[in-house]
N, C-alpha and C positions, 0 to 999 in steps of 0.2 A: 665635564670630563675632558681632559686634554688628550690622552692616549688610551686606546683600547687594545690590549694584547689578549688574544683569544686562542685557546688550544683547539686546533682544528681536528683533533683525533677522536672526538666523541660527538654524539648526536646533539648534545646541548650546544657545544661550540659551533657545530655546523649550522644549527638554527640561528645563533647570534650572528655568525658571519654572513648568512643570507640576508639578515636585517641591517647589518652594519658593514657595508662593503668597503669602507675606508679604514676598518680596523686592521691591526697587524695580525695576520694568521701565522700560527706556529704549528709545525707538524713533524712528527717522527716517521710518518707513514705516507707521505706525499698526498695528503688529503686536502689539497688546495681546491677551492671551488672554481669551476670553469668561469672565466670572465671576472675573476677576482681583481678589483680595482685598487685595493689597498696594498700595503706593504706586506711582505711575507718572509719567513725564515723556515727552511726545511733541512733535515738531515739528508745527506746523500750516502754516507757510510757510517755505521756504528760498529766498532770493534771492541768487544768486552775482553778483558784480560785480567790476570791475577792482581795487577797493580791499579786497576780502575777501568777506564774506558778511553778510547780515542774516537772522536767523532769529527766527521767532515760535514760541512754544511754549505748551503747555497742560500743567498738572500738578495733582496733589492739593494742592500748595502755592499754586497760583494760576497766572496766565498772565503772559507777559512777552515782551519783544522785546530782542534783543541785536544790535548792529551790531559786527561783529568784523573785525579786520584779518587774521585767519587765513584761509588759502586751502584749498580742497578739501573734499570730503565727509568724508574721514577726520578732518579737524580739527573739522568740525561734530560728528561722532560723539564725538570726544574731549571737546569742550566740553560736550556734553550729559551725558556720563558724569561729568565733573568737577562740573558743576552739580548733578546728582542726588546725588552723594556729599556735597557741602557742605550741600545742603538736608536730607538725611537726618541729618546731624550737627548740625542745628539752626541753621545760618546763615540770616539773614533774606533772603527772596527779593528784596526791593527793593534791598538792598545788593549782592547778587550781580549783579543786572541792571545796576545803576549801574557797578560795577567791571568787568563783563565786556567792555565796549568798550575798556578800557585794556590788555587782554592783548596782548603783543607776540609776533610770530612769531620763531622761532629764526633767526638770521642764516644765510643760505645755503640755507635750506630753503623751498621753495614761495614764493619771492619773485618779484615781477613787476618 
């Protein structure tokens, strides 16, 4: 396995992060383990609105803000996990932030 991206916001993820300290930890709730040696990505601000969500994040790769048309906390989590995966694979942060706002929701799911 080349990269391990783990959601740090539940007990199972916390367990795996304690066993795999070099994994990428992703959190919406600042659940990074003390002494985490691996890479990480966490939200600093999440602002839900009628047109989707704006999220600010901090990470080992740098900080950023993405205004997304995706709705709901589960989509914020999915977006963060996808972002962490692409960053771990070497995609540049500035390009990911730039293109993140162009993501389209699936028709019929969580539409207003």
